[in-house]
DSSP file (Angstrom, degrees, kcal/mol; ACC not computed):
  #  RESIDUE AA STRUCTURE BP1 BP2  ACC     N-H-->O    O-->H-N    N-H-->O    O-->H-N    TCO  KAPPA ALPHA  PHI   PSI    X-CA   Y-CA   Z-CA
    1    1 A X              0   0    0      0, 0.0    72,-0.0     0, 0.0    71,-0.0   0.000 360.0 360.0 360.0 152.2   83.0    9.3   48.1
    2    2 A X        -     0   0    0      2,-0.1    70,-0.0     1,-0.1     0, 0.0  -0.040 360.0-122.0 -73.4 177.3   81.9   12.5   49.8
    3    3 A X  S    S+     0   0    0     70,-0.2    47,-2.9    47,-0.0    48,-0.4   0.408  83.4  72.4 -98.8  -0.3   82.3   13.6   53.3
    4    4 A X  E     -A   49   0A   0     45,-0.3    69,-2.7    46,-0.1     2,-0.3  -0.765  53.6-161.3-122.0 160.0   78.6   14.1   54.0
    5    5 A X  E     -AB  48  72A   0     43,-2.4    43,-2.9    -2,-0.3     2,-0.4  -0.918  17.9-138.2-126.0 157.6   75.4   12.2   54.7
    6    6 A X  E     -AB  47  71A   0     65,-3.1    65,-2.3    -2,-0.3     2,-0.6  -0.964   6.6-146.5-119.0 139.8   71.9   13.5   54.4
    7    7 A X  E     -AB  46  70A   0     39,-2.8    39,-2.0    -2,-0.4     2,-0.4  -0.914  14.2-150.0-104.6 120.1   69.1   12.8   56.8
    8    8 A X  E     + B   0  69A   0     61,-3.4    60,-2.9    -2,-0.6    61,-1.2  -0.766  18.3 179.8 -92.9 134.9   65.7   12.5   55.3
    9    9 A X        -     0   0    0     35,-0.5    58,-0.1    -2,-0.4    35,-0.1  -0.840  39.8-103.4-129.8 165.6   62.7   13.5   57.4
   10   10 A X  S    S+     0   0    0     56,-0.5     2,-0.3    -2,-0.3    57,-0.1   0.752  92.0   0.9 -66.5 -25.8   58.9   13.6   56.7
   11   11 A X  S  > S-     0   0    0      1,-0.1     4,-1.9    32,-0.0     5,-0.1  -0.953  73.2 -98.5-155.5 169.6   58.5   17.4   56.3
   12   12 A X  H  > S+     0   0    0     -2,-0.3     4,-2.4     1,-0.2     5,-0.2   0.882 121.1  55.4 -61.8 -38.7   60.2   20.8   56.3
   13   13 A X  H  > S+     0   0    0      1,-0.2     4,-2.1     2,-0.2    -1,-0.2   0.881 107.0  50.2 -64.9 -35.8   59.1   21.4   59.8
   14   14 A X  H  > S+     0   0    0      2,-0.2     4,-2.9     1,-0.2    -1,-0.2   0.894 109.6  52.0 -64.7 -39.2   60.8   18.1   60.9
   15   15 A X  H  X S+     0   0    0     -4,-1.9     4,-2.5     2,-0.2    -2,-0.2   0.910 109.4  48.3 -64.5 -42.2   64.0   19.2   59.1
   16   16 A X  H  X S+     0   0    0     -4,-2.4     4,-2.0     2,-0.2    -1,-0.2   0.915 113.9  47.0 -64.6 -42.4   64.0   22.6   60.9
   17   17 A X  H  X S+     0   0    0     -4,-2.1     4,-2.3     2,-0.2    -2,-0.2   0.919 111.5  51.3 -64.6 -43.0   63.5   20.8   64.3
   18   18 A X  H  X S+     0   0    0     -4,-2.9     4,-2.7     1,-0.2     5,-0.2   0.909 108.0  52.6 -60.7 -42.2   66.2   18.3   63.4
   19   19 A X  H  X S+     0   0    0     -4,-2.5     4,-2.5     1,-0.2    -1,-0.2   0.922 109.8  48.3 -59.9 -44.7   68.7   21.1   62.6
   20   20 A X  H  X S+     0   0    0     -4,-2.0     4,-2.2     1,-0.2    -1,-0.2   0.910 112.7  48.5 -62.3 -42.7   68.0   22.8   65.9
   21   21 A X  H  X S+     0   0    0     -4,-2.3     4,-1.4     2,-0.2    -2,-0.2   0.919 112.9  47.0 -64.3 -44.6   68.5   19.5   67.8
   22   22 A X  H  <>S+     0   0    0     -4,-2.7     5,-2.7     2,-0.2    -2,-0.2   0.904 112.5  48.8 -67.5 -40.8   71.7   18.7   66.0
   23   23 A X  H ><5S+     0   0    0     -4,-2.5     3,-1.6     1,-0.2    -1,-0.2   0.902 109.5  52.8 -64.6 -39.4   73.2   22.1   66.5
   24   24 A X  H 3<5S+     0   0    0     -4,-2.2    -1,-0.2     1,-0.3    -2,-0.2   0.806 106.1  54.8 -64.4 -28.4   72.3   22.0   70.2
   25   25 A X  T 3<5S-     0   0    0     -4,-1.4    -1,-0.3    -5,-0.2    -2,-0.2   0.431 122.7-109.1 -83.4   0.8   74.1   18.7   70.4
   26   26 A X  T < 5S+     0   0    0     -3,-1.6     2,-0.4     1,-0.3    -3,-0.2   0.695  72.6 139.9  81.9  19.2   77.2   20.4   69.0
   27   27 A X      < -     0   0    0     -5,-2.7     2,-0.4    -6,-0.1    -1,-0.3  -0.796  55.3-120.1-100.9 139.2   77.0   18.7   65.6
   28   28 A X        +     0   0    0     -2,-0.4    21,-0.8     2,-0.0     2,-0.3  -0.598  49.2 151.6 -74.4 129.0   77.7   20.5   62.3
   29   29 A X  E     -C   48   0A   0     -2,-0.4     2,-0.3    19,-0.2    19,-0.2  -0.978  25.9-165.2-154.3 164.8   74.7   20.4   60.0
   30   30 A X  E     -C   47   0A   0     17,-1.6    17,-3.5    -2,-0.3     2,-0.4  -0.977  25.5-120.1-154.4 138.4   72.9   22.4   57.3
   31   31 A X  E     +C   46   0A   0     -2,-0.3     2,-0.3    15,-0.2    15,-0.2  -0.681  43.3 164.9 -78.6 131.4   69.5   22.3   55.7
   32   32 A X  E     -C   45   0A   0     13,-2.5    13,-3.1    -2,-0.4     2,-0.1  -0.949  43.4 -88.2-140.2 160.2   69.7   21.6   51.9
   33   33 A X  E     -C   44   0A   0     -2,-0.3     2,-0.3    11,-0.2    11,-0.3  -0.419  56.4 -95.8 -64.2 146.6   67.3   20.5   49.2
   34   34 A X        -     0   0    0      9,-2.0     9,-0.2     7,-0.1    -1,-0.1  -0.492  48.2-107.6 -63.3 126.1   67.0   16.7   48.9
   35   35 A X    >>  -     0   0    0     -2,-0.3     3,-2.0     1,-0.1     4,-1.8  -0.302  22.3-126.5 -57.6 137.8   69.4   15.7   46.1
   36   36 A X  T 34 S+     0   0    0      1,-0.3    -1,-0.1     2,-0.2     5,-0.1   0.809 107.1  61.5 -57.6 -33.3   67.6   14.6   43.0
   37   37 A X  T 34 S+     0   0    0      1,-0.2    -1,-0.3     3,-0.1     3,-0.1   0.646 109.4  43.5 -72.2 -11.0   69.3   11.3   42.8
   38   38 A X  T <4 S-     0   0    0     -3,-2.0     2,-0.3     1,-0.4    -2,-0.2   0.830 131.5  -6.2 -96.7 -42.8   67.7   10.4   46.2
   39   39 A X     <  -     0   0    0     -4,-1.8    -1,-0.4     2,-0.1     4,-0.1  -0.981  44.5-149.3-155.3 140.8   64.2   11.7   45.7
   40   40 A X  S    S+     0   0    0     -2,-0.3     2,-0.1    -3,-0.1    -4,-0.1   0.592  72.3 105.7 -85.6 -10.5   62.3   13.6   43.0
   41   41 A X  S    S-     0   0    0      1,-0.1     2,-0.6    -5,-0.1    -7,-0.1  -0.437  80.1-119.9 -64.0 138.7   60.1   15.1   45.7
   42   42 A X        +     0   0    0     -2,-0.1     2,-0.3    -9,-0.1    -1,-0.1  -0.725  62.7 121.3 -79.8 128.9   60.9   18.7   46.3
   43   43 A X        -     0   0    0     -2,-0.6    -9,-2.0    -9,-0.2     2,-0.4  -0.965  56.7 -98.5-170.5-179.4   61.9   18.9   50.0
   44   44 A X  E     + C   0  33A   0     -2,-0.3   -35,-0.5   -11,-0.3     2,-0.3  -0.913  30.4 179.0-120.7 144.1   64.5   19.7   52.5
   45   45 A X  E     - C   0  32A   0    -13,-3.1   -13,-2.5    -2,-0.4     2,-0.6  -0.833  31.0-107.5-133.4 174.4   66.9   17.4   54.3
   46   46 A X  E     -AC   7  31A   0    -39,-2.0   -39,-2.8    -2,-0.3     2,-0.5  -0.927  25.0-149.5-110.8 121.7   69.7   17.9   56.8
   47   47 A X  E     +AC   6  30A   0    -17,-3.5   -17,-1.6    -2,-0.6     2,-0.3  -0.764  23.0 174.1 -89.6 131.7   73.3   17.5   55.7
   48   48 A X  E     -AC   5  29A   0    -43,-2.9   -43,-2.4    -2,-0.5     2,-0.3  -0.879  40.3 -91.5-129.1 162.5   75.7   16.2   58.3
   49   49 A X  E >   -A    4   0A   0    -21,-0.8     3,-2.0    -2,-0.3     4,-0.3  -0.585  36.1-127.3 -71.7 137.9   79.3   15.2   58.4
   50   50 A X  G >  S+     0   0    0    -47,-2.9     3,-1.6     1,-0.3     4,-0.3   0.858 109.3  59.5 -55.8 -36.9   79.5   11.5   57.7
   51   51 A X  G 3  S+     0   0    0    -48,-0.4    -1,-0.3     1,-0.3     4,-0.2   0.693 103.8  52.6 -66.8 -17.7   81.7   11.0   60.8
   52   52 A X  G <> S+     0   0    0     -3,-2.0     4,-2.9     1,-0.2    -1,-0.3   0.361  77.9 107.3 -95.7   3.8   78.8   12.4   62.9
   53   53 A X  H <> S+     0   0    0     -3,-1.6     4,-2.5    -4,-0.3     5,-0.2   0.899  80.3  41.6 -52.8 -53.3   76.2   10.0   61.5
   54   54 A X  H  > S+     0   0    0     -4,-0.3     4,-2.3     1,-0.2    -1,-0.2   0.913 116.6  48.5 -65.4 -42.8   75.8    7.8   64.6
   55   55 A X  H  > S+     0   0    0     -4,-0.2     4,-2.3     1,-0.2    -1,-0.2   0.897 112.2  50.4 -63.1 -39.9   75.8   10.7   67.0
   56   56 A X  H  X S+     0   0    0     -4,-2.9     4,-2.5     2,-0.2     5,-0.2   0.926 110.4  48.4 -64.7 -45.3   73.2   12.6   64.9
   57   57 A X  H  X S+     0   0    0     -4,-2.5     4,-2.5    -5,-0.2    -1,-0.2   0.890 111.4  50.6 -64.3 -38.6   70.9    9.6   64.7
   58   58 A X  H  X S+     0   0    0     -4,-2.3     4,-2.5    -5,-0.2    -1,-0.2   0.928 111.5  48.1 -63.0 -44.2   71.1    9.1   68.5
   59   59 A X  H  X S+     0   0    0     -4,-2.3     4,-1.3     2,-0.2    -2,-0.2   0.904 113.9  46.3 -63.8 -42.2   70.3   12.7   69.1
   60   60 A X  H  <>S+     0   0    0     -4,-2.5     5,-2.7     2,-0.2     4,-0.4   0.905 112.9  49.5 -68.5 -40.9   67.4   12.7   66.8
   61   61 A X  H ><5S+     0   0    0     -4,-2.5     3,-1.3     1,-0.2    -2,-0.2   0.925 109.1  52.3 -62.6 -44.2   66.0    9.4   68.2
   62   62 A X  H 3<5S+     0   0    0     -4,-2.5    -1,-0.2     1,-0.3    -2,-0.2   0.817 111.1  47.9 -61.8 -30.4   66.3   10.8   71.7
   63   63 A X  T 3<5S-     0   0    0     -4,-1.3    -1,-0.3    -5,-0.2    -2,-0.2   0.458 116.3-114.8 -90.2  -2.0   64.3   13.8   70.7
   64   64 A X  T < 5 +     0   0    0     -3,-1.3     2,-0.5    -4,-0.4    -3,-0.2   0.748  58.6 157.2  77.1  24.1   61.6   11.8   69.0
   65   65 A X      < -     0   0    0     -5,-2.7     2,-0.4    -6,-0.1    -1,-0.2  -0.726  41.9-127.2 -85.5 126.5   62.4   13.0   65.4
   66   66 A X        -     0   0    0     -2,-0.5     2,-0.5     2,-0.0   -56,-0.5  -0.588  22.5-160.0 -74.3 126.4   61.2   10.6   62.7
   67   67 A X        -     0   0    0     -2,-0.4   -58,-0.2   -58,-0.1     3,-0.1  -0.942  13.2-171.9-111.1 125.7   64.0    9.8   60.3
   68   68 A X        -     0   0    0    -60,-2.9     2,-0.3    -2,-0.5   -59,-0.2   0.687  66.3 -36.9 -88.6 -20.4   62.9    8.4   56.9
   69   69 A X  E     -B    8   0A   0    -61,-1.2   -61,-3.4     2,-0.0     2,-0.4  -0.904  44.5-129.5 171.0 161.5   66.5    7.5   55.8
   70   70 A X  E     -B    7   0A   0     -2,-0.3     2,-0.4   -63,-0.2   -63,-0.2  -0.999  26.0-176.6-132.0 129.9   70.1    8.4   55.8
   71   71 A X  E     -B    6   0A   0    -65,-2.3   -65,-3.1    -2,-0.4     2,-0.3  -0.979  23.9-127.2-130.3 139.0   72.2    8.6   52.5
   72   72 A X  E      B    5   0A   0     -2,-0.4   -67,-0.3   -67,-0.3   -69,-0.0  -0.650 360.0 360.0 -80.0 138.2   75.8    9.2   51.9
   73   73 A X              0   0    0    -69,-2.7   -68,-0.2    -2,-0.3   -70,-0.2   0.350 360.0 360.0-127.2 360.0   76.5   11.9   49.3
């Protein structure tokens, strides 16, 4: 299994905001296209280290960012 998870959000603007929040929280993250095996919609998601998953979700929830799902890749 991979070392990363992806956080799916409703829009590109949500993804950009999520990236800023996670970086401000000191978490490693990167915007990437949503993997095809997760969704055929063209869109952007935030890749995080799997070990940071809980911390990332807490930071996003605290900032009011809507998360549509988290998938391990």
